[in-house]
N, C-alpha and C positions, 0 to 999 in steps of 0.2 A: 557597492548597495551589501551592508555585512546583516544577519541573523544571529542574534544571541539567544539559542532555544531554551539556553539556561535558565531565561530571565522570562521567559512564557511558561504560562500555565496549560494542561493537557485539556481540550476541549472534549467531549463525550460525544459520540456519536452512536447511537443503539440502532442496532441491525441495518448498517452501513450497507447501501445499495441492496440491501433483503438478505444481509449476512447475518449470522449467528452473533448474539452476544453485541459486546463493544466496541467499536475503533477508537484507539483514544489517540488523539493528534493535536499536533502544533503546526499550524499552517502560515503559510504567506500566501496572498494570491493577489494578480493583478489582473488584466484581461487578455493575458498572454501565455501567463505560467503559473503553476500551482505548484508549491515545493513544501513538503511536507516529513518530518518528521512526527513516525507512527508506531503505536505499539499495538498488539492484539496478545489478550491475555488467553491461558489454555481454556482451548475449543472455541474462539472467537475468529471470524472469518470476515472477509467483502464478500458481500455477494457476487453474483457472475453476472457481468456487464461486457459491452461491447465498446469500445471507443472510436466513436463516430468521427470526430472533429480532432482528437489527439491522440497522442502515444503517451506509454507512462515506462518508466524507466524507477527501479525499484532494486536499492541496494540491502544485504540484510544486513545489519549491524551486531546484532544479539538475538542468539535461538535458532532455530529449526523449525521447518513448517513444508508446505506446497503450495503451488500453483494449480489450478486448472488450463492451461492454456488450448486454445480452441479444441475441448474435449479430450485431451491428455495432460494426466497429472505428472508434476515433476518435483523433484524435493528439493526444497533450498536448505541452506545454513550460511552461517554468520559468513561474511567474505564472498558471498557471491551474489551475482546480479541478476535480475530477470527483466527483460525487455518484452513489451508488448506493443507489438505497430498497430496503426492507426489502422481500424477497419478491422481489427481482431477481437476476440473475446477473450476474459481472462476473471479469475476470483483467489485470493489469497486466503490463506488458512491457517491458523495454529493448531495444530495435531499435536502436538507436543505438553509436557508436564510444567514449562517454564514461557515464562514471557517470550515474544516473538517482537525484537523492535528493527526499526527498519527506516529508509531516506528514501522517499520519492519523488520523481520527479515528472510533471505534466503539464507538456509547452501542446497549446493549438497549433493546430496544422490546416488552418483553413484554406 
């Protein structure tokens, strides 16, 4: 199965998971996986949340930002990958002056 994100429009998710501003995302999901191409404008964030039944892999394709992972801040930049295992808590934020773009996969782990 292939996904052409060039043919899909961004959907806006204001204050996603309690974050600041909006997440803009192109998403595919079924009962087992969520596959996301997303962007955060400057000052936007995805709120702090815990992965109770799944994990998340985020690969940064453009820009810089940081994650808050289990209470610790870590810098991210294009070419870096962040992993949040099941049972852990994290947040993604764009603390730069340019857009932060990323590709994320959230597999369910029941």
